N, C-alpha and C positions, 0 to 999 in steps of 0.2 A: 504494500500500500504506500503510495507516495502522495504528497500534497504539493508537488512542485508545479503549480500553475495549470494543472489539468482540471477539467470539469467533468468528473466521472458521472455526474447526473445532471440532467437538464432542469430548467425551471419548471417544465411541464411535469417531470417525474416527481419533483419535490412537492409541487402543488397536489398531485395525485396522492402522495403519502399523507399530506395534511388532510385531504378530504377523507381518506380512509380512517384517520384518527379523529374525525369530526372536529377539525380545527382549521377550517379554511380561513385564511387571513382576509381582512378587509382590503379592498382595492386601494392601491397607492394613489394619492392625489395626482391628477393629470394623466392618469392611465388607469385602465381597469382590467379586471380579470375576466371581463366578458369575452374578449378575444383570446383569452389564455394569458398566462404569465409571460412577461418579457424576460429575456436572459439577464438583463441588467438588474432584475429583481431577485436573482438567485440568493444573494447573501441575506437579504431581508427574509426571504422564504425559509432559508436554512435556519435563521434565528427563530422564526415562528415554529419550525419543526422541533428545534432543540428545546424551546420553552414548553411545547406540548409534551415532549418526551419526559422532561424533568418534572412536569406537573403529574404525569402518570406514575412516575417512580415515587414521587412524594406521597401520592394518594395510596400507593400500594405498600409503603413502608410502615411497619408496625411501630408504634410509639413507645413500647416498653424497651427498657435498656437492653435486655437480652435479644428481643426480637429485632430491634432496629439494627444491631450489629450484624446479625445473621442476614437480614435483608440487604444491607449495604454490601456485605461481602458477596452476596449472590449477584447484585448488579455489577459489581467490579469484575466478577468472573465473566459475565456476559460482555462487558466492555473489553476485557483482555482478549476474549475470543475473536472479537471484531478487529481490534487494533493489531493484534498479532505480536510476535516476539521481538520486533524491531524496537529497541529501546529509544532510538533517535526519533522515530515517529511518535512514540508514547510521550516523550518529553515535549515535542512540538505541540501535540494536542493538549497536554497539561498546561503548558505555558499559555497557549491561546485561551484556555478555560480560565486560568488565573487572571489574565488581563481583562476578560469580560467581567469576572467577579469583582475585580478592583473598581472598574467603572460603575458597576451596579451598587456596590457597597458605598461608594462615595456620593451617590445621589447627585449627578451632575447639575441638576437644576436648583439644588438647595443652596441657600446663602451660607449657612453654618451647619456643621455636623455635630451630633453628640460625640463626646469623647470616645465612646466605644466604637463608633463607626470610623472615626479618624484612626484609631489604633488598628482596627481590622484592615483598613486600607493600607496602612504602613506594613502590616504583617503580610498581606497578600503580595504587595510589590516587592517585599524582601524575598519572598518565595520565588517570584519571577526572576529576580536578579541572581538568586542562588542557583536556580536551574540553568540560567544562562552561563554562569561561571563554570558550572559542572560540564556543560556542553563544550565550552572552550578548553577546559582541562582534558576532557576526553580526546580532543583533537590536538593535544600538546601545544595549545596556544596560550602560553603563560601570560602574554600581554593582555589578552582578553579576560583572564581570570582576576587580574588585580587592577585593571584600569577603573578609575572612579568616574561616574557620570559628572558632567559639568553641573555645578550647583544650580538648582532650579530646573534642570532638564533631566528628568528620569530618576531623580533621587527618590528613594522609597518614601520620603516624607513630604514630597511635593506631588501635586496633582498633575496628571498628564496634560501636555499642551492641548489647548482647545477646551479644556474643562472650565466651567464657569468660574470657580474659585481661583484656578490658575491664572485666568485672564485678569481677574480683579487684582491678584497679587502682583502681576507684571505691571499693571497700570499704576498701582501704588508706588512701585519702586522705579517708575520711569522707563520701564521696558515695554516695547510694543508687543 
């Protein structure tokens, strides 16, 4: 399995999967699903499919401490069966998931976050950087494992570029 720029499924196939899960997305403004999904909608449709899948997993997961662990382990087993034994692919998928999680935890439209969400954002971004450093180390790229991101750009304690609070922070400090 490779994720190197190939589109293994079309927008039509993703839309069909969403329909099968009773999760057909609303039409995007300026275009509609009447004529079928457009290929440029692929990522949005994949996000909808991912959300539907995560909702189904959450609904099926038992809430008892013992049951929840067993259920999570079973979903991880299914994940491993699909992703396969390639550790590089697994790290790429995990990193992508963590980046989405960081954005979702940080509530991009919120003015301020509760301290727990700020800490969760920092923890998730730290995990992203740790996985990236491990990937560089696995390739014997010592420079990539110890280089520090430029202050304010990619630091685990900063919000990603384009994030509402990141933009406000840059304006306060005279950066565009």
